[in-house]
C-alpha positions in Angstrom: 116.2 -72.6 -104.3 118.5 -75.6 -103.6 120.1 -74.1 -100.5 116.7 -73.1 -99.2 115.5 -76.7 -99.6 118.5 -77.9 -97.5 117.8 -75.2 -94.9 114.1 -76.3 -94.6 115.2 -80.0 -94.5 117.7 -79.5 -91.7 115.3 -77.1 -89.8 112.5 -79.6 -89.9 114.7 -82.4 -88.7 116.0 -80.3 -85.9 112.6 -79.3 -84.8 110.9 -82.6 -85.1 113.7 -84.9 -84.0 115.8 -82.8 -81.7 113.3 -80.5 -80.1 115.7 -77.6 -79.5 116.5 -74.1 -80.4 118.6 -73.3 -83.4 120.5 -70.4 -84.8 120.7 -70.3 -88.6 123.2 -68.0 -90.2 123.7 -67.7 -94.0 126.3 -65.7 -95.9 124.5 -64.7 -99.1 127.8 -63.9 -100.9 129.4 -67.3 -100.4 126.1 -69.2 -100.0 127.4 -70.6 -96.7 125.0 -72.1 -94.2 125.6 -73.2 -90.6 122.9 -74.5 -88.3 123.5 -74.9 -84.6 121.1 -77.0 -82.5 121.3 -76.7 -78.8 118.8 -79.4 -77.8 117.6 -81.7 -75.0 116.9 -85.4 -75.1 113.5 -86.2 -76.4 111.7 -89.4 -75.2 109.9 -89.8 -78.6 113.1 -89.9 -80.6 116.6 -91.0 -79.6 118.5 -87.7 -80.0 121.3 -85.9 -78.3 121.5 -82.9 -76.0 123.9 -80.8 -78.0 124.7 -81.0 -81.7 126.6 -78.6 -84.1 125.8 -79.0 -87.8 127.9 -77.2 -90.3 127.0 -77.2 -94.0 129.6 -76.1 -96.6 128.8 -75.0 -100.1 131.6 -76.6 -102.1 130.4 -75.3 -105.5 131.5 -71.8 -104.8 134.0 -71.4 -102.0 134.7 -74.8 -100.4 135.6 -74.4 -96.7 134.7 -70.8 -96.1 136.2 -68.7 -93.3 132.8 -68.8 -91.6 133.0 -72.6 -91.6 136.4 -72.5 -89.9 135.0 -70.0 -87.3 132.1 -72.3 -86.5 134.4 -75.2 -86.2 136.6 -73.3 -83.8 133.6 -72.4 -81.7 132.3 -76.0 -81.6 135.8 -77.0 -80.6 135.9 -74.5 -77.8 132.5 -75.5 -76.5 133.4 -79.2 -76.8 130.1 -80.2 -78.6 129.7 -83.0 -81.1 130.1 -81.9 -84.7 128.4 -83.0 -87.9 129.4 -81.6 -91.3 127.2 -81.6 -94.3 128.6 -80.7 -97.7 125.9 -79.4 -100.0 125.3 -78.8 -103.7 127.3 -81.9 -104.8 125.2 -82.0 -108.0 126.9 -79.0 -109.4 130.4 -79.6 -108.1 133.0 -81.6 -109.8 134.6 -84.7 -108.1 137.8 -82.7 -107.8 136.0 -79.9 -105.9 134.3 -82.3 -103.6 137.6 -84.2 -102.8 139.4 -80.9 -102.3 136.8 -79.7 -99.8 136.9 -83.1 -98.0 140.7 -82.9 -97.7 140.5 -79.4 -96.4 138.0 -80.4 -93.7 140.1 -83.4 -92.7 143.1 -81.2 -92.4 141.2 -78.7 -90.2 139.8 -81.4 -88.0 143.1 -83.2 -87.5 145.3 -80.2 -86.7 147.4 -80.4 -83.5 145.3 -80.0 -80.3 142.0 -80.8 -82.0 142.0 -84.6 -81.8 138.9 -85.2 -84.0 138.5 -88.2 -86.3 136.7 -87.3 -89.6 134.5 -90.0 -91.1 133.1 -89.8 -94.6 129.7 -91.3 -94.6 129.2 -93.4 -97.8 126.5 -96.0 -96.8 124.0 -96.8 -94.1 126.5 -98.8 -92.1 128.7 -95.7 -91.8 125.7 -93.6 -90.8 124.6 -96.0 -88.1 128.2 -96.4 -86.8 128.7 -92.7 -86.6 125.3 -92.0 -85.0 125.6 -94.7 -82.3 129.2 -93.6 -81.4 128.6 -89.9 -81.7 128.8 -89.2 -77.9 131.5 -91.7 -77.0 134.4 -90.5 -79.1 135.6 -87.7 -81.3 134.2 -88.9 -84.6 133.1 -86.1 -86.9 130.7 -87.5 -89.6 131.0 -85.8 -93.1 127.9 -86.1 -95.4 127.8 -85.2 -99.1 124.3 -84.2 -100.0 122.3 -82.6 -102.8 118.8 -81.3 -102.5 118.3 -81.6 -106.2 119.1 -85.2 -106.7 118.4 -86.2 -103.1 121.8 -87.9 -102.8 123.0 -88.2 -99.2 119.7 -86.9 -97.6 118.6 -90.4 -96.6 121.9 -91.1 -94.9 121.7 -87.8 -93.0 118.1 -88.7 -91.9 119.2 -92.2 -90.8 122.1 -90.7 -88.8 119.7 -88.4 -86.9 117.4 -91.2 -86.1 120.0 -93.4 -84.5 121.6 -90.8 -82.3 121.7 -92.1 -78.7 120.0 -90.1 -75.9 122.4 -87.9 -74.0 120.1 -87.9 -70.9 119.2 -91.1 -69.1 115.7 -91.9 -67.9 116.8 -91.4 -64.3 118.3 -88.0 -65.1 115.1 -87.0 -66.9 112.9 -88.0 -64.0 115.1 -86.0 -61.7 114.6 -82.9 -63.8 110.9 -83.4 -63.8 110.8 -83.2 -60.0 112.4 -79.7 -60.0 110.4 -76.5 -60.3 109.3 -75.7 -63.8 111.5 -73.5 -66.0 110.4 -72.8 -69.6 112.6 -70.9 -72.0 110.8 -68.6 -74.4 112.3 -68.6 -77.9 109.4 -67.4 -79.9 106.4 -65.1 -79.3 103.3 -65.1 -81.5 100.0 -63.0 -81.4 97.1 -65.0 -82.7 93.6 -63.5 -82.5 94.5 -61.4 -79.4 96.0 -64.5 -77.8 99.6 -64.7 -76.7 101.5 -67.8 -77.8 105.0 -68.6 -76.7 107.2 -71.3 -78.0 110.3 -72.8 -76.4 111.9 -75.5 -74.4 111.0 -76.8 -70.9 114.3 -77.4 -69.2 113.0 -78.4 -65.8 109.8 -79.6 -64.2 106.4 -80.4 -65.7 103.7 -77.9 -67.0 100.0 -78.8 -67.3 97.0 -76.9 -68.5 95.8 -74.3 -66.0 99.2 -74.0 -64.3 100.0 -70.6 -62.9 103.6 -69.5 -63.6 105.7 -66.4 -63.3 106.6 -64.6 -66.5 109.7 -62.4 -66.6 111.9 -60.6 -66.0 110.2 -57.3 -66.8 112.1 -54.0 -67.2 111.7 -53.4 -63.4 113.1 -56.9 -62.5 109.6 -58.1 -61.6 107.8 -61.3 -62.6 104.1 -61.3 -63.4 101.7 -64.3 -62.9 100.2 -65.9 -66.0 98.1 -69.0 -66.6 98.7 -71.7 -69.2 95.6 -71.9 -71.3 96.5 -74.7 -73.8 99.6 -76.7 -74.8 100.6 -77.9 -78.3 103.5 -80.2 -79.1 104.4 -81.0 -82.8 101.2 -79.1 -83.8 99.1 -81.5 -81.7 97.1 -80.4 -78.6 98.2 -82.0 -75.3 97.6 -81.6 -71.6 101.2 -81.8 -70.2 104.8 -81.1 -71.2 107.8 -82.6 -69.4 111.4 -81.6 -69.0 113.4 -81.9 -72.2 110.4 -81.3 -74.5 109.6 -78.3 -76.6 106.1 -76.9 -76.8 103.9 -73.9 -77.6 101.8 -72.5 -74.7 99.0 -70.0 -74.8 99.1 -67.6 -71.9 96.3 -65.7 -70.1 96.8 -62.8 -67.8 99.5 -60.7 -69.5 99.7 -59.2 -73.0 102.5 -56.6 -72.9 106.3 -56.5 -72.9 106.8 -60.1 -74.0 110.1 -60.8 -75.7 112.5 -63.6 -76.6 114.8 -64.5 -73.8 112.2 -64.4 -71.1 111.3 -67.4 -69.0 108.2 -69.0 -67.4 109.1 -70.1 -63.9 107.4 -72.0 -61.2 106.1 -69.9 -58.2 108.2 -72.2 -55.9 111.4 -71.2 -57.8 111.2 -67.6 -56.5 113.1 -66.2 -59.6 115.2 -63.1 -59.4 116.7 -61.1 -62.3 120.0 -59.4 -62.6 121.8 -56.6 -64.5 125.3 -57.6 -63.3 127.0 -60.9 -63.4 130.6 -62.2 -63.2 132.0 -64.8 -65.5 135.3 -66.6 -66.1 136.0 -66.1 -69.8 138.5 -67.0 -72.5 139.1 -64.7 -75.5 139.1 -66.8 -78.7 140.0 -63.9 -80.9 140.4 -60.2 -80.7 142.5 -57.9 -82.9 143.6 -55.5 -80.2 142.8 -55.3 -76.4 139.5 -55.7 -74.5 139.2 -53.1 -71.8 136.6 -51.8 -69.4 133.6 -50.4 -71.4 133.9 -53.0 -74.2 130.5 -54.0 -75.5 129.5 -57.4 -77.0 126.5 -59.5 -77.6 126.2 -62.1 -74.9 124.5 -65.5 -75.4 123.5 -67.4 -72.2 121.0 -70.1 -73.0 118.0 -68.4 -74.6 119.3 -65.0 -73.4 120.8 -62.7 -76.1 121.6 -59.1 -75.2 124.4 -56.6 -75.4 126.5 -56.4 -72.3 129.2 -54.0 -71.2 132.4 -55.0 -69.5 132.4 -53.2 -66.2 135.6 -54.7 -64.7 138.4 -57.1 -65.4 139.9 -58.8 -62.4 143.7 -58.6 -62.2 144.3 -57.1 -65.6 143.8 -53.8 -67.5 143.2 -55.5 -70.9 142.6 -58.9 -72.5 144.0 -60.3 -75.7 143.6 -63.4 -77.7 143.8 -66.7 -75.7 143.7 -64.7 -72.4 141.7 -66.0 -69.4 140.2 -63.7 -66.8 137.3 -63.1 -64.4 135.1 -60.3 -65.8 132.0 -58.4 -64.5 129.4 -57.8 -67.2 126.3 -55.5 -67.1 123.3 -56.0 -69.4 122.8 -52.8 -71.4 119.0 -52.7 -71.8 116.9 -54.9 -69.5 117.5 -57.4 -66.7 117.8 -61.1 -67.5 117.4 -64.4 -65.6 120.9 -65.9 -65.3 122.0 -68.8 -63.2 125.4 -69.7 -61.7 127.3 -72.2 -63.7 125.6 -71.3 -67.0 127.8 -71.4 -70.1 128.1 -68.1 -72.1 129.3 -67.0 -75.5 130.0 -63.4 -76.5 130.8 -61.8 -79.8 131.3 -58.4 -81.4 132.4 -58.3 -85.0 135.4 -60.6 -85.4 135.8 -60.8 -81.6 134.8 -64.1 -80.1 134.9 -65.4 -76.5 133.3 -67.9 -74.2 133.1 -68.5 -70.5 131.1 -69.7 -67.5 129.0 -67.6 -65.1 130.5 -67.8 -61.6 128.5 -65.2 -59.7 125.2 -63.4 -60.2 124.3 -60.1 -58.6 120.5 -60.3 -58.2 118.2 -57.4 -58.1 115.2 -57.3 -55.8 112.0 -57.4 -57.7 109.4 -54.7 -57.2 106.5 -57.2 -56.7 108.0 -59.8 -54.3 104.5 -60.4 -53.0 103.8 -62.3 -56.2 105.8 -65.2 -54.7 102.9 -65.8 -52.3 100.2 -66.2 -55.0 100.2 -69.9 -54.5 99.2 -69.3 -50.8 96.3 -67.0 -51.6 
């Protein structure tokens, strides 16, 4: 009950304040929780563009191996880190202090260069929040969902986070063709509702967009019926904001990972792409034919290693240029996108350097704005 309260609290803050997509993982055996929010700046609240929140249950296992894994991923991705220690109401002061010491040791190890800061009052929370993007400070909160200790400090910290995107940068994004990432799909009374984040452009009611990619690499036209933000109807959504859109014109084959694109963007899907990757951990050797789950933005799908440039196999800490192939359906991937792949204990990250686009079957759809 207590850990679920903390989950709901952090999720609601992430949705309402940060307006991003989150991945929540919970290990039921150790009661470990980790929430990652990959978000964009929101004009209504001063928030950041990327934030990694790790919560550690000190009452049972202290700093769990999963915590160390998430810290290593946050370090490799070079994103700001916030640590929340939960269930302080049932832990002894010695357990709390031991966990804090373990976290400080993990954050200050050679090559990490992070400065842990234990948040004990509002001044600490405001200082950590206002300087979160300028230095390597890692705030550590001690919280309890039973007594409420520490939750007000965590909320204060989230409210004072500075925006990562300036107004000029936001206005520049709004001038680009619309690109909406679909993170959720709902069916309400025979109506299709999609939820996600608008990364570029502006969407209004009645706008015609291209939905895809479909299994044949095509994109189909749909019309935006209505728009909701924070459960309130609105007429427009701008870059950096999350929203829910009702769609008219297509009711089949919708899935997470698809995108709504402006007609002017002329989107194309791909099965194959090339990325420069780094292996964070692998017990043996990664060779051709290796399969892993690839995360690129809102895209999440199993991909196969089709080729490794200049090497027959990759080991831990190796760098190489690798060609991947999506196993099931095509995806919309852009050059320069950051990627993360995993399979069991294997972890790696990289950057897309080349995309091998497939020609869509319905290229004439690009001309719908001219008809």
